[in-house]
Structures are given as structure tokens and as C-alpha cells.
C-alpha positions as CSV (number, residue, x, y, z in Angstrom):
1,M,-40.6,62.9,10.3
2,G,-37.2,61.8,9.5
3,E,-34.7,61.0,12.3
4,P,-32.8,64.4,14.0
5,A,-29.6,65.1,12.6
6,V,-26.7,64.2,14.8
7,D,-23.7,66.9,14.3
8,P,-20.3,65.8,13.2
9,A,-18.7,66.2,16.9
10,T,-21.1,63.8,18.5
11,E,-21.2,61.3,15.8
12,S,-17.4,60.9,15.8
13,F,-17.1,61.1,19.3
14,V,-19.6,58.0,19.9
15,A,-18.2,56.3,17.0
16,H,-14.6,55.9,18.9
17,R,-16.3,56.1,22.7
18,N,-15.6,52.6,23.0
19,L,-12.1,52.9,21.9
20,L,-11.4,56.4,24.0
21,F,-12.8,54.4,27.2
22,T,-10.2,51.2,26.7
23,V,-7.3,53.6,26.8
24,A,-8.5,55.8,29.7
25,Y,-9.1,52.5,31.2
26,E,-5.6,51.0,30.7
27,M,-4.2,54.1,31.9
28,L,-6.1,54.5,34.8
29,G,-7.5,51.1,36.0
30,S,-10.6,52.9,37.2
31,A,-13.4,52.5,35.0
32,A,-15.3,55.4,37.3
33,D,-12.1,58.0,36.4
34,A,-12.0,56.5,32.7
35,E,-15.7,57.8,32.6
36,D,-14.6,60.9,34.1
37,V,-11.7,61.5,31.4
38,L,-14.2,60.9,28.8
39,Q,-16.5,63.5,30.1
40,E,-13.6,65.9,30.3
41,T,-12.5,65.0,26.6
42,W,-15.9,65.3,25.5
43,I,-16.2,69.1,26.9
44,R,-12.9,70.0,25.0
45,W,-14.1,67.7,21.9
46,V,-17.1,70.1,21.3
47,D,-14.7,73.3,21.0
48,V,-12.5,71.7,18.5
49,D,-13.0,73.2,15.1
50,L,-13.4,70.0,12.8
51,D,-12.6,71.6,9.6
52,Q,-9.0,71.7,11.3
53,V,-8.6,68.2,12.2
54,R,-6.8,65.8,9.7
55,D,-7.4,62.6,12.1
56,Q,-10.4,62.7,14.4
57,R,-9.7,59.4,16.0
58,A,-6.1,60.4,16.5
59,Y,-7.1,63.6,18.0
60,L,-9.6,62.2,20.3
61,V,-6.8,60.0,21.4
62,R,-4.4,62.6,22.0
63,I,-7.2,64.5,24.1
64,T,-8.1,61.3,26.2
65,T,-4.5,60.6,27.2
66,R,-3.8,64.1,27.9
67,Q,-6.8,64.2,30.2
68,S,-5.7,60.8,31.8
69,L,-2.4,61.9,32.5
70,N,-3.6,64.5,34.8
71,R,-6.3,62.3,36.3
72,L,-3.3,59.6,36.8
73,R,-1.3,62.2,38.6
74,T,-4.2,63.0,41.2
75,M,-4.9,59.2,41.7
76,N,-1.2,58.6,42.7
77,R,-1.7,61.1,45.6
78,R,-5.1,59.3,46.3
79,K,-3.4,56.0,46.4
80,E,-0.8,57.0,48.8
81,A,-3.7,57.4,51.6
82,Y,-5.5,54.4,50.4
83,V,-5.8,52.0,52.8
84,G,-4.2,48.7,52.1
85,P,-3.2,47.3,48.3
86,W,-4.8,48.7,45.6
87,L,-6.3,46.8,42.6
88,P,-7.7,47.7,39.4
89,E,-11.4,48.1,39.1
90,P,-12.7,44.8,37.7
91,L,-14.7,44.9,34.7
92,L,-17.3,42.3,33.4
93,T,-16.4,42.0,30.0
94,T,-18.4,40.7,26.5
95,P,-16.8,37.4,25.1
96,D,-15.0,38.9,22.1
97,V,-12.5,40.7,24.3
98,A,-11.7,37.0,25.7
99,D,-11.4,35.9,22.3
100,D,-9.1,38.6,21.4
101,V,-5.6,37.6,23.1
102,E,-4.1,41.0,22.6
103,L,-7.0,42.9,24.2
104,A,-7.2,40.3,27.1
105,E,-3.8,40.4,27.8
106,S,-3.7,44.6,27.9
107,V,-6.8,44.8,30.5
108,S,-5.6,41.5,32.5
109,M,-5.4,42.1,36.4
110,A,-1.8,41.1,36.1
111,L,-0.7,43.3,33.4
112,L,-2.8,46.4,34.8
113,L,-1.0,45.7,38.4
114,V,2.4,45.7,36.4
115,L,1.6,49.1,34.7
116,E,0.9,50.4,38.0
117,T,4.7,50.2,38.7
118,L,5.3,52.6,35.6
119,A,5.3,56.5,36.2
120,P,2.7,58.3,34.6
121,T,4.2,59.4,31.4
122,E,6.0,56.0,30.6
123,R,2.3,54.1,31.3
124,A,0.9,56.6,28.9
125,V,3.6,55.9,26.2
126,F,3.8,52.1,26.8
127,V,-0.2,51.7,26.5
128,L,-0.5,54.0,23.4
129,R,2.6,52.4,21.7
130,E,2.3,48.4,23.0
131,V,-1.4,48.1,23.0
132,F,-2.8,50.6,20.6
133,D,0.2,50.9,17.9
134,V,0.0,54.6,18.0
135,S,3.0,55.8,16.2
136,Y,5.8,57.8,17.9
137,A,4.8,61.3,16.5
138,E,1.3,60.8,17.7
139,I,2.3,59.8,21.1
140,A,4.8,62.6,21.1
141,A,1.8,65.3,20.3
142,A,-0.4,63.6,23.4
143,V,2.4,63.8,26.1
144,D,4.2,66.9,25.0
145,K,7.5,65.2,24.2
146,S,10.1,64.9,21.2
147,P,9.4,61.5,19.3
148,A,13.1,61.1,20.2
149,A,12.6,61.3,23.8
150,V,9.4,59.2,23.1
151,R,11.4,56.5,21.7
152,Q,13.7,56.2,24.7
153,I,10.6,56.1,26.9
154,A,9.1,53.4,25.3
155,H,11.9,51.5,25.3
156,R,12.6,51.8,29.0
157,A,8.8,51.0,29.8
158,R,9.0,48.1,27.5
159,R,11.9,46.7,29.6
160,H,10.4,47.6,32.8
161,V,7.0,45.5,31.9
162,E,8.8,42.7,30.2
163,A,11.0,42.2,33.5
164,R,8.0,42.1,35.7
165,R,5.0,40.7,33.4
166,P,3.8,37.3,34.4
167,R,4.5,34.3,32.7
168,E,0.9,33.8,31.8
169,T,-1.3,36.9,31.4
170,T,-3.7,35.3,28.6
171,P,-6.7,33.2,29.8
172,S,-6.3,29.4,28.8
173,P,-8.6,26.3,28.9
174,E,-6.4,25.4,31.7
175,H,-7.3,28.8,33.4
176,R,-10.9,28.1,33.5
177,A,-10.5,24.5,34.7
178,V,-8.7,25.7,37.7
179,L,-11.2,28.4,38.5
180,E,-13.9,25.9,38.2
181,A,-12.1,23.5,40.9
182,C,-11.6,26.9,42.9
183,K,-15.4,27.3,42.8
184,R,-16.4,24.0,43.6
185,A,-13.8,23.9,46.7
186,L,-15.6,27.2,47.8
187,D,-19.3,26.2,47.2
188,A,-18.4,22.7,49.2
189,G,-16.5,24.6,51.8
190,D,-13.6,22.1,51.4
191,P,-10.2,24.0,52.3
192,Q,-8.3,20.9,51.1
193,A,-9.4,20.8,47.7
194,L,-8.5,24.5,47.6
195,L,-5.1,23.6,49.2
196,D,-4.8,21.0,46.2
197,I,-4.9,23.6,43.4
198,L,-2.6,26.2,45.1
199,S,0.7,26.8,44.2
200,P,2.8,26.3,47.6
201,D,4.1,30.1,47.4
202,V,0.7,31.4,46.1
203,V,0.2,35.0,46.7
204,L,-3.2,36.5,47.4
205,V,-3.5,40.3,47.2
206,S,-7.1,41.7,48.8
207,D,-8.6,45.3,48.2
208,G,-10.9,46.6,50.8
209,G,-10.2,50.2,50.4
210,G,-10.5,50.7,54.2
211,V,-14.3,49.8,53.8
212,K,-14.4,46.2,53.7
213,Q,-11.7,43.8,55.9
214,A,-9.0,42.8,53.4
215,A,-5.3,42.1,54.4
216,L,-3.3,45.2,54.5
217,R,-0.5,43.3,53.0
218,P,-0.1,40.3,50.4
219,V,-0.5,37.0,52.0
220,V,1.8,34.5,51.1
221,G,2.0,30.7,51.3
222,A,-0.8,28.3,50.7
223,D,-1.8,27.5,54.1
224,K,-2.1,31.1,54.7
225,V,-4.1,31.8,52.1
226,V,-6.4,28.8,52.5
227,R,-7.2,29.9,56.2
228,L,-8.1,33.5,55.3
229,I,-10.6,32.3,52.5
230,A,-12.0,29.5,54.8
231,G,-12.4,32.6,57.4
232,G,-14.5,34.1,55.0
233,F,-12.1,37.2,55.4
234,G,-12.5,37.6,59.0
235,K,-16.3,36.3,59.4
236,A,-15.4,32.7,60.9
237,D,-18.9,31.6,60.7
238,G,-19.3,32.8,56.8
239,H,-19.5,30.5,53.9
240,L,-18.4,31.8,50.7
241,T,-19.5,30.7,47.2
242,G,-18.5,31.3,43.5
243,E,-20.0,32.0,40.3
244,L,-17.5,31.8,37.4
245,T,-17.9,34.6,34.9
246,V,-15.4,36.9,32.9
247,V,-13.7,39.7,34.1
248,N,-11.4,41.6,32.1
249,G,-11.3,39.4,29.3
250,G,-10.6,36.2,31.6
251,P,-12.4,33.8,33.8
252,A,-13.2,35.0,37.4
253,L,-15.2,34.2,40.4
254,L,-17.9,36.2,41.3
255,V,-18.0,35.8,45.4
256,R,-20.7,35.9,47.6
257,L,-20.5,35.4,51.3
258,D,-23.7,34.0,52.8
259,G,-25.5,34.9,49.6
260,K,-24.3,38.5,49.3
261,L,-21.9,39.7,47.0
262,D,-18.6,40.0,48.4
263,G,-16.3,40.6,45.7
264,I,-14.4,39.6,42.6
265,L,-11.7,36.9,42.6
266,A,-9.6,37.0,39.5
267,A,-6.7,34.8,39.6
268,R,-3.1,33.7,37.9
269,V,-2.5,30.2,36.9
270,D,0.8,28.7,36.3
271,D,1.1,24.8,35.4
272,G,-2.0,23.9,36.5
273,L,-1.6,25.9,39.9
274,L,-3.1,28.6,41.0
275,T,0.1,31.0,41.8
276,G,-2.1,34.8,42.4
277,F,-5.3,35.8,43.7
278,Y,-6.6,39.3,43.3
279,Y,-9.7,39.7,45.3
280,V,-11.5,43.1,45.2
281,R,-14.1,43.6,47.9
282,N,-14.0,47.4,47.9
283,P,-17.8,48.2,47.5
284,D,-16.9,51.2,45.6
285,K,-14.9,49.1,42.6
286,L,-17.9,46.4,42.2
287,T,-20.1,48.8,40.2
288,R,-19.5,47.3,36.6
289,L,-20.6,44.1,37.3
290,E,-24.1,44.3,36.2
291,S,-23.4,44.4,32.5
292,A,-20.6,43.7,30.1
293,T,-18.2,46.8,29.2
294,R,-17.4,47.0,25.9
295,L,-13.8,47.3,25.1
296,T,-11.8,47.9,22.1
297,L,-8.1,48.5,20.5
298,R,-9.5,49.9,17.2
């Protein structure tokens, strides 16, 4: 007996699923919400007359974009009531993501935070045009704007992102070496070793979501950051240890507090020093660390 036939709608959706998830995640910064968007996309896709669809990939991206925009507006209302800073949900990623410079930059914590400063439509246009190289005509159909309007939005969004984009958003061997030094400092409980690799004006942003203790505002300055980390984020007798991993296409530390998972620590590195820490402690954002998520631009 042969394998049961797969209907064309399911086959096409499965073939493009990783791409659709990547589009939704880059627009939302949340894997949980991206998965919900894919469910909504699927519900609409199965009702489409495929005989009338010229380009199934483009049509699926269009549905995903529209559902992401709806979800993004809902998320923005949730973020207004969020306790403390909001950071993107970290994803354990496959080695090919880190090898693809363009993809690694587009999902980096640093760039996702810059995208948070865009209005919903600006973010959708930027992601589709700059990351996925979607045509202006296709983007116009996805966001219900004219191609001319989309060109203007794209120009404005590009200028906004470039003005705020960190100097280094793609990982380098130096980046990994500095993270390894950070791990050794944590494991040894050596504040001075940590201080030695921090920029004097390093910034730490921590996200506890009101569930785990975190600073309600960014912490600025090497001495303050070291005191906060050395104190186990409020647990004076706690001991932090780090495990090097790859998150969002770049090196990061899976941090344990007294042996229990505490969070993910991603970092910015400039000129051999850590200039920014992104520390996600909210347990609801630590659910994608058991297995790697496949991301793609194609």
C-alpha cells in the first residue's frame, strides 16, 4: 500500500513553513505569536482556490504579513502593560543560520530591538523589502498600500533603522571569544574578570516580564552591571554559570543560577569589549531552547 496522497494546499504550506515562520518572527519578535500567526495563515490558506493563485509562495507571504500586522497591533497594546523592558523571545538556532550573514543579522537581538522602534506597517515593509527582497508590488498587496506609498515607507524605515543599527550586528570570532571570557568569569565568580571585558558605558537590558526579578530600566555602567550580575540578579547568595550556545544566529550564554535555568544572555561586542547585554529571564520566553528552530530567507 502506497503513502497517502498529500493535498496540494498542505504540501505548499509545509514547503514554505520555515520561511513563513521567519517572516512572522522578524515582524513580531515572538516565537509564540509567530506560531499563532502560522495557524491563522493555514486557516485562510485552505480556503483559497489554488487554481487562481499564480505564485503560491508570494500569496502565503501576503497572508502571513497581514496576520502578523494584526497580531503586532495587539502585541503593542500588551507591551504597554508589560513590566519592565520587553526583549524579543530568544531562539536556539541551527548552525546554518550563523553561517548566513544576512539571515544572522536579520534575526539578531540587536536588530530586532531596532525594529521594535518602527510603526507596524513600517516594520512589515522593512522586513519584506530589506530582509526578504519582496517586490514593492507584492508588499503593496500585503499591506494594502500603493506601490508608491510603499516605496516612501521603505525609504523612511530604512533611514530610521540605519540611524539606530548597532555598528556590529553579525557575529564574529571576536564576539565568540569575548562570550567565552564572560562564561569563564561567571563560572569562576570573578567580578574583576567580568569587569575587564566590559566597556565602561556598557548597557544591560533585562526582561523578567514581572515574573522574574529584573531591572525596570536599562542599567548603564560597568560597575553597576557587574554588581547586578555578581549578585545573581537579586539573589545575593546565588551563583551564575554559563553555557555557550547559539541564539538568534549568534553566540550567547545559557545562564543557570545555582544549577537551574535562569535565562539567556545575548551580547553586543565592539572593539573587543562587551557594550550591551540582553538578558531574557521571563520563563514564558525560554521555551524554544530545547531544540533548534529552522529559519530561512527563501
